[in-house]
C-alpha positions in Angstrom: 0.0 -0.3 0.1 1.7 3.4 -0.9 2.5 5.4 1.8 0.4 9.0 2.6 2.7 11.8 1.1 2.6 15.4 2.5 4.5 18.2 1.2 4.6 21.4 2.6 5.1 24.4 0.0 4.9 27.9 -0.5 4.2 30.5 -3.3 7.1 31.2 -5.7 9.6 28.3 -4.2 11.8 26.8 -6.8 12.5 23.6 -4.7 8.9 23.4 -4.0 8.1 23.4 -7.8 11.1 21.0 -8.6 10.0 18.4 -5.5 6.2 18.5 -6.8 7.4 17.9 -10.3 9.5 15.1 -9.1 6.4 13.3 -7.5 4.0 14.0 -10.4 6.4 12.4 -12.6 6.9 9.4 -9.8 2.9 9.5 -10.3 2.8 9.6 -6.7 -0.6 10.8 -5.1 0.4 13.6 -2.9 -1.0 16.2 -0.7 0.0 19.8 -1.0 0.3 21.8 2.1 0.8 25.2 0.6 1.2 28.5 3.3 -0.7 30.5 0.6 -4.0 28.3 1.2 -3.6 28.2 5.0 -0.6 30.0 6.9 -1.2 27.6 9.6 0.4 25.3 7.8 3.7 26.9 8.2 3.7 26.6 11.9 2.8 22.8 11.3 5.9 22.2 9.2 8.2 23.8 11.9 6.0 21.2 14.5 6.5 18.3 12.6 10.2 18.8 10.8 12.0 20.1 13.9 14.8 21.8 12.9 14.2 22.2 9.2 12.6 25.2 8.4 13.3 25.6 4.4 10.6 24.9 2.0 9.7 22.4 0.7 9.3 19.9 3.7 8.3 16.4 2.7 6.8 13.7 4.6 6.4 10.0 3.2 4.2 7.9 5.9 6.0 8.5 9.3 9.4 9.1 7.4 10.6 12.8 7.3 12.5 12.9 3.9 13.5 16.5 4.6 13.5 19.1 1.4 13.8 18.8 -2.4 17.6 18.2 -2.3 16.7 14.9 0.1 14.4 13.7 -2.2 16.0 14.0 -5.3 18.9 12.3 -3.4 16.6 9.3 -2.5 16.0 8.9 -6.2 19.1 9.1 -7.6 20.3 6.6 -4.6 17.7 4.2 -6.0 15.4 4.7 -2.7 12.7 6.5 -3.9 10.1 4.7 -5.4 10.0 1.9 -2.7 9.6 4.5 0.2 6.6 5.4 -2.0 5.2 2.5 -2.4 5.3 2.1 1.2 8.3 -0.2 1.9 10.8 0.9 4.7 13.7 2.8 3.0 17.1 1.5 4.2 19.3 4.3 5.0 
């Protein structure tokens, strides 16, 4: 069963667009939590991500992936597809 994917974004963020683009290319169903839609998402993201204060912040199931660079690094390492499919990623 695919993992639930949530991505916190803000308007005008190129890294957010790149991360969303990769998820779309992977045909992954995700929920985009945009601060343009609800400013409270920013604090929610800070609460969940801890010290990670940059956009985007990506969560796959219970795993905090991090930002765009981390998402692309998982893809380059061949680990993203398994994570999106709900399998545990071996870091």
